[in-house]
N, C-alpha and C positions, 0 to 999 in steps of 0.2 A: 847145868853144864855150860862151860865157856863164859860164865859171868865175869871172870877175871880179865877177859880181853878188853883192853881199853881203846884200841884204835878202830874197832869194827864200826862200819857205817853202812847205810843202805839208802839208795836214792832211786826214785822212780824214773824210768827212761821212756818218755812219751815218743821220742824219735824211734826207738826200737819197737815199740808197740805198733807204730805206723808201718814200719817195714814188715813186721810179721803179718799185719792185717792185709797189706797189699800183696804179699807173696801168697797168702791164703786165698785171696780173691782171684789172683791169677791162676792158681791151681784149680780152683773150682770152675773157673770159666773155660778151662781147656776141654770140658765136656761138650761135645757137639751134639746138638739136637737134630733129629731127622727133620727134613722139610715137611711142610703141611701142618694140618691141625692136630693137636695133641689132646690126650685125655684131659689134661688139666685145663685146656682152653674151653672145652664144652662145659666144664664145671664153673669157670669164672670167665665168661666170654669177654667182658670189658678188659680184663687184664690181658687176655689173649689178643684183643684188638690193639691196645696201647703198646704192648711189648713188641709188636711188629711195626706200628706206625711211628713210634718214638722210643726206640730202645734206650734203656738206662742201665748204668752199671749196678751191680748188686749192692744193696744198702749195707752199711757197715755192720749193723746188728744182725743182718741175715747172713753175712759172711761167716761169723763165728757160730751161729746156729746151724747153718748148713754143714760147716766143717765138722762139728761134733756129730751131727746126724749121719754124715757120709762115712766117717770113720767107724761109728758103731754099726752101721749097716754092714760094712766090710767084715767086721769081726763076728757079728752074730750070724750072718748068713753063711759065712765060711764054716762056723762051728756047726750050724744046722745041717750043712751039706757034707761035713766031714772032710774038708779040704784045707789046704794051706791058705792063709789070708792073703788076699790080693786087694790092695787099697784102690785099685782102679776098677774093681769089679764089685759094684754095690747093688746090682739088680740083675734080672735075667736077660737084659739086653732089650733093644728096641724091636717091637713087633708092629705090623701094620694090618689093620682090618680093612680090607677092600670093601666089605659090606657096609661098614659104618663110615668109611672115608677118613679114619683117624689113625694115628700111631699111639702106642701105649707101651709102658715099660713096667710090668709087674716085677716086684722084688724077687719072687721065687715062683716056680711052677712045679706042680706034681701032676704030670699028665696035662690035662687041660684046666686043672683047678688052680686059680691064682692065689698066692699068699702074699700079703702086704705086711711089712714090718715098719713100725713107727716108734719114735722116741718122743717123750713129752716130759716137761718139767712140772706138770700138775702134781699137787700134793695129795689129791684125793682120787681114788679109783672111781670109775664110772658106775652109776646105778641104773641107768636106763639106756635104751637105744639112742635117744636124742643126745646123750653125752658123747656118743661115738660117731655122731652123724657125719661129720666132715670126712672121717676115714671111710665110713660105709659108702658114701656117695662115690668116692674114688674106686672102691672095690666093685661097686655095681657096674661101673663102666667096663672094668676088666672082665667081669662075669659075662656081660653081654658080648663083649668082643671075642671071648673064648667060647661063647655059648655054653657056659658052665653054670649049673644051678646051685653050685656050692663054692664057697671060698673060705679062706681062713685069714684072720687078722691077729698079728702078734704085736703087742705094745709093750715097750720097756718104759716103765715109769721111773724116772731118774731120781725123784725125790718123794717117793710115796711115804706118807706119814702114818706111823702106827699108833696104837692106843696110848703109848707112852710119849708121843709127840717126837719120836726119833724118826729120821728120814733115811731111807736106803733105796737103792734101785730094786725093782721087782717086775717080773713079767706078768702080763695078763694076756691070755689067749682066747680067741673067740671063733666060732664057726658061723658063717652066714649062709642062708639058704633062700632061694627065690623060686617061685612056681614058674612053669613055662609061660603062663599067662602074664605074669609080672615082668619076666624077661622080655617079652614082646612089647609091653608098654614102655619099658625103659629104653628099648631099642628105638622106638619112635621119638622119644624125648631127646635122645642123644643126637640122632640125625637132624632133628629140627634145630637143636642148638648149634650144631656144626654148620648147617645151611645158613642160619641167621648170622653167624660170625663171618662166613665167607661173603655174604651179601653186604654186610657192614663194611668190610675191607674194600670191596669194589666201589661202594658208594662213598667211601671215606666219611662215614657217619655212624657214630657209635650209639646214638640216642635210642635206637630201637632195641638195643641189647639190655637184658635185665641188669639191675644194680647188683654189685658184689655184696656178699654178706657184710654186715656192718663192721665186724672186727678187722676186715681188710680195707675198710673205707674210711678216709679221714685225712686231714692235712698232714698229720704226723705218721700216718700209716701207709700212705700211697704216694709215690713220686709223681703220679699223673693227676693228682687231685685238682689242680687248677686248669688242666687241659680237659679233663672229663666233665667237671662241673656236675656231679651226680644230682639229678633232679630230686628236690625235696630235702637235700642234705647240704649242698654246697652254699657257702656264704663267702662273698669277696672279702 
């Protein structure tokens, strides 16, 4: 169809791409975080340190990734809750644990049970607990903060590949459980990580904090690479 059109042309507009990127960045950055230490900070203390000592704008690649994730959060969570979609409402809001000394924002709550929704571009569904570990760590913080032995994880795989090598979005849902004993152990670890970060901020010294996971660490992966100089990894 339309093969007879002789005058049609198309040209990429990098200037318009830049405008859209910057407007998206500005929209994402309107979200205000509550002051103090957040759940994400105790999971990646060095990022928590540098984001306060030397704040950086959101990286270009993260702008589009967060944009997609935020919009899908709004749609999926509103569908799960049976309400109209509100693009400004993408989690259950900010909560504070005075016991842990941190704030946290679970995506959804059923009573005191946290539910976290994630999107991923992975082609393959997870086979083991380790495949979901990054998500599990975050949920454990929420479980401790809510004193809940149970949590749920919802993951939307955007490009899950089937046996015919076709890709399509698919949900995978999981239930997490922790014993009271392990909740107590996790509580100690969270408080220790929070205290270590606060000490590092006062001392203006990040070197006592644990290294970030390797996929977050590197010259092309972290804007603070040359400031942090992660021991055993950094090369000038």
